N, C-alpha and C positions, 0 to 999 in steps of 0.2 A: 408667714411667720417672719417676724423681724429678727434682726441680727442678734439682739440681746436674748430673746427667747431660744434661738437656735443654739447659742453658746451654753445657756442653762441646761437645755435638753442634752447636749453632748456631754457636759460635765456630769450630769446625773447618770447617764448611761455608762460612762467610764467608771464612776464610783460603784455602781451596782455590779459591773463586771469584775472589778478588782475585789470587792467584798466576796462575791461568789467564788472566785478563784482561791482566795485566802481560806475561806471556809472549807473548800474541798481539800486543800493541802493539809489542814490541821485536823481532819476528821478521820484519819487512818484508823483501821480496826486493830486493836491490840488484845489478843487472847492471853490471859494470865493464869489459865488453869494448869496446875501441876500435872504433867503427863508421865506415864510409866509404860515401858514396853510390856507386851503381853507375856513374852518369854524372853528374859534377858540373855539367855544363851543362844537364842535363834531369832535375831532381829529381822523384822521385815525391811524392805527397801525404804519405806517411809520412816521407820524408826531409825534406821542407819543414817538417813539424811539429816535427822534432827539431833542425834546424840553427839555431845561434845567429846572430843578426844584430847587428852593432855599429854604433853611431852615435857619431861624435866631435864634441865641442864645442870651442870655442876655449879658449885659455889664460886662466887667471885671473891676478890680480896677482902671485901667488906662483909662477907657471909650471906649475900643474897643469892638466891637461885632463880634462874629463868624458868618460868612456867608458861609454855605456849599452849593455847587452846585453839583448836580448829573444829568447826561444827560440820559434822559429817564423818562417817566412819566407813572403813573397808572400801575406800575409793569413791563412795557416794557423796557428792558435794551438794550442799544446800544452795538453792538459787538465791539470787539477789536481784529482784525486779521491783518495779514501782509498787506492786500490790502484794508482794510476798518476799520477806527477807528476815534475817536474824537481826533484831533491833537492840538487844542487849546481851552482854556476856558478863557473868559474875564469877569470881573465884572466892571460895571459902576455905579457910584453914581451921580444922576442928570446929566447924559451924560458925566461925567468925568471918564476916565479910572483910576481905583484904584487897579486893580489886574489882572495879566495875567499869565497863565501857559501853557507850551508846553508839550504834551504827545506823547508817542511812541506807535505804534501799537503792539499788542500781549502782551506787558508787562505792559501797563498802561490802566486802565479803565477810562471812561469819568467822572471823579469826581475831584473836587478841593475844597479847603477851604481857606478863607482869614479872617484875623482879621482887621477890619476897623472901624474908627470913623464915626458914622452916624448922629451926632448932626446936625440938620437942613436939613438933606437930605430928599427929598420928594419921590424919587423913586429909586429903584435899578433895573438894567437891567443885565441879564446874557446872554452871547453869547457863543454858542458852535459851533465850526467849524468841520464838518465832511469832511474828505478829498474827499469823493465822492459826497455828497449830499448837500453841501453848509453850510451857516452860519444860525443857528436857534437862536431865541431870546425869552426870557420871561421877563416880567416886574412885579415888586411887588411894590405897593404903600405903603409908610410908614406913 
């Protein structure tokens, strides 16, 4: 094999490897099925792991309140690995989307915080999407 053919073969091999690597990185599984616990008053460990918890702070000088969302309840924390993580968290005020964040596996844990005006809002809903186990919600009446 001459030098020119060897360079062409090496370049083609690198291109194939790079394309395969990119395809693998962008083909993560995303389950978007809306999930509900079987018994909301008695969550299983798996349901606790996926249920978002909300904590409300007081109003700041401009009238915004801090809403912190952590995925996992009763001390059960959702994992963040290459193949299993919380990929999005959304916050709704009276069914209107007011905040959304996207998270990456391994480097981001299922948590987010938003500052929003809640004057006149009757309920908050947090939605957390697990790439494998669907979208889990919790609601807080105000």
